[in-house]
N, C-alpha and C positions, 0 to 999 in steps of 0.2 A: 732767647729773643735776639741777642746780639748776632748770632750766626745767621739768622734770617736776613737782617739788614746788610750783613757782609755779602751775602749772595746777591741781593739786589744791587749793591754797589759794584759788584763785579760784572754785571751785565753790559754796561757801556764799554768797559775795558775789553770784553770779549769781542764786541763788534769792531772796536778800533784796532785790536790786535789782528783780527781777520783782514781788515782793510789794508793794514800795513803789510801783512804777509802776502796778500794778493798783489799789491802794487810792486813790492820789491821782487817777488818771484817773476812777475811778467816783465819787469824792466831788466832783470839781470840773468835770467835762465839761459838765454841764447849765448851769452858770453862764456859760460862755464860748460854747458852741455849743448854742442851744436846739434840741431835737429829736434831738440826737446820742444814740447808744445806748451803753450800758455794754459793756465788753469782758470776756471771760473771762480767767482766770488763764493759760490756754494762749496766748491771743493776746498777753497782756502778756509772756510768756516770749519769744515770737517777736519782738516789738518790742524787747525788751532785747537779744536776739542781734543784731538789725540795728544797734542803737545801738552795741553793743560792737564790732562789725565796722567801723563807721565811725570810732570814736574810737581804737581800738587802734593803727592806724598813726600817728596823730598823737601819741599818748603815746610810742610807741617812737621817733619822730623827735625829740621833745623831749628824751628821755633820752640820745640819741646825740650831742647837740650840734648838731643841724641848726637851721634857722631863724635863722641868724645868731649863735648862741651858740658859744663855743669852749671 
């Protein structure tokens, strides 16, 4: 039951993470890559999902005591 509520608690964090990613990308991309295009909020949401899928296993492994921690 606890896992279900953790998923529900992560939903607002997802939208806030997407919003921050979108805002920071559009504000700074031209400084680092001239000619790069701005992204839409939907593409920022997709990038956030991809980043979360990459980071979630690492976070879970760190909590379970892997990577040399006991």
